[in-house]
N, C-alpha and C positions, 0 to 999 in steps of 0.2 A: 422413083422413076426407074424404069427397067429398060435396058437396051439389049439387043441381040448380041450373042457372043461373037458372031462373025464380024461385028463392028469394032472389035478390040483394037485393031491397028489404027482406026480412025479416032477412037476415044482417047488413045494415048498421045495424040498429037496436041501440042500446046494451043494451036488455033481452035481446036474443038472446045477446049475449056473456056477460052476467051469468048467464043460465040455463045456458049451456053450461059455464061455469066451475063452477057449482054441481053439475051432473051429473057432470063429470069428477072433482071433489073427492069427491063421494059414492061414486062407483064405486071410486076409489083406496082410500078408507077401508074400504069393504066388502071389497075384495080382500084387504087386509092383515089385517083382522079375521078373515076366514075362514081365511087361512093360519095365523094364530096359533092359532086354535081347533083346526085339524087337527093341529098339532104337539103339542098337550097330551095 
């Protein structure tokens, strides 16, 4: 993943890390849910 350098101040905020973790976990869960549904 690449982010612009001018976002450094935002990236260093703890809330940014928490949000990114939530997004990644959601996308992973959604991916596996869709895979499971397609195999049924």
